[in-house]
C-alpha positions in Angstrom: 37.7 3.2 26.4 35.9 -0.1 25.5 32.6 0.9 27.2 32.8 4.2 25.4 33.0 2.4 22.1 30.1 0.1 23.0 28.0 3.1 24.0 28.8 4.9 20.8 28.0 1.8 18.7 24.7 1.3 20.6 23.7 4.9 20.1 24.6 4.7 16.4 22.6 1.5 15.9 19.7 3.0 17.8 19.8 6.2 15.7 19.8 4.1 12.5 16.9 2.0 13.7 15.0 5.1 14.6 15.6 6.6 11.2 14.3 3.4 9.5 11.2 3.4 11.6 10.5 7.1 11.0 11.1 6.6 7.3 8.5 3.9 7.3 5.9 6.0 9.1 6.5 9.2 7.1 4.4 9.3 3.9 6.2 9.3 0.6 3.8 10.5 -2.1 4.2 9.4 -5.7 2.4 10.0 -9.0 1.9 6.3 -9.6 1.6 3.2 -7.3 1.7 -0.5 -8.0 -0.2 -2.9 -5.8 1.4 -6.3 -6.1 -1.2 -9.0 -5.2 0.2 -12.4 -4.4 -1.8 -15.5 -3.4 -5.5 -16.2 -3.6 -8.0 -15.7 -0.8 -8.2 -18.6 1.7 -11.0 -16.8 3.5 -13.5 -14.1 2.9 -12.5 -10.7 4.1 -11.9 -7.1 3.2 -9.1 -4.8 2.1 -9.1 -1.2 3.2 -7.0 1.1 1.0 -6.4 4.8 1.8 -5.4 7.3 -0.9 -4.1 10.7 0.4 -3.2 13.5 -2.0 -0.5 15.8 -0.8 -2.2 18.5 1.3 -5.6 16.9 0.6 -8.2 14.8 2.4 -7.7 11.0 2.5 -10.2 8.7 0.7 -10.7 5.3 2.2 -11.9 2.4 -0.1 -13.2 -0.8 1.4 -13.2 -3.8 -1.0 -14.8 -7.2 -0.1 -13.0 -10.3 -1.3 -14.9 -13.6 -1.2 -13.3 -16.9 0.0 -11.6 -18.9 -2.8 -10.9 -15.9 -5.0 -7.8 -16.4 -7.1 -4.9 -14.0 -7.2 -5.8 -12.4 -10.5 -9.4 -12.0 -9.5 -8.4 -10.4 -6.2 -6.5 -7.8 -8.4 -9.6 -7.3 -10.5 -11.8 -6.8 -7.5 -9.4 -4.2 -6.1 -9.2 -2.4 -9.4 -13.0 -2.3 -9.8 -13.5 -1.1 -6.2 -11.0 1.7 -6.6 -12.4 2.7 -10.0 -15.9 2.9 -8.4 -14.8 5.2 -5.6 -12.0 7.3 -7.2 -12.2 6.7 -10.9 -12.4 10.4 -11.8 -9.4 11.4 -9.7 -7.1 8.4 -10.4 -6.5 6.1 -13.4 -6.8 2.5 -12.2 -5.9 -0.6 -14.2 -4.8 -4.2 -13.8 -1.3 -5.0 -15.0 0.2 -8.4 -15.6 -3.0 -10.1 -14.2 -2.0 -9.8 -10.6 -0.9 -6.1 -10.2 -3.1 -3.0 -9.9 -1.7 0.3 -11.1 -3.0 3.5 -9.6 -1.9 6.8 -11.3 -2.9 10.4 -10.7 -4.9 12.3 -13.3 -3.3 15.7 -12.9 -3.5 17.1 -9.3 -0.9 16.4 -6.6 1.1 13.3 -6.0 -0.5 10.9 -3.5 0.2 8.4 -0.8 -1.3 4.9 -0.9 -1.6 2.7 2.2 -3.2 -0.7 3.0 -4.9 0.1 6.3 -6.5 -3.3 6.8 -6.3 -6.7 5.2 -8.5 -9.4 6.7 -8.2 -11.8 3.8 -6.1 -14.9 4.7 -3.7 -16.2 2.1 -3.5 -13.1 -0.1 -1.0 -10.3 0.3 -0.8 -6.9 -1.2 2.5 -5.0 -1.4 2.2 -1.3 -2.4 5.2 0.3 -4.0 6.1 3.4 -6.0 6.2 3.0 -9.7 
């Protein structure tokens, strides 16, 4: 009976872990996203952001970040880069200095992903608003 219980516990934990991983991989579109920028750039690099409307074609936006750029200026560069590429489709603004808000302008909800981040010292955390 003990080995049966251990097997059941193991299968339950494995199933739970699998559900968490699948939940991370599956897109979860929203009408508004917040990109929380934390830390300044300790190296030059790029950020690659993908916006994918439900049932639509993804748009990739690559933004260059110079070495030594402060946290608030990283957010401004991201905002400016997104506006330049998708400004008519999405409303983009800086909020609280270090956050970037991306909102749909009509149309379907969308998913937002950080595909690449080669800038050292700076982190970007996307979350639904």
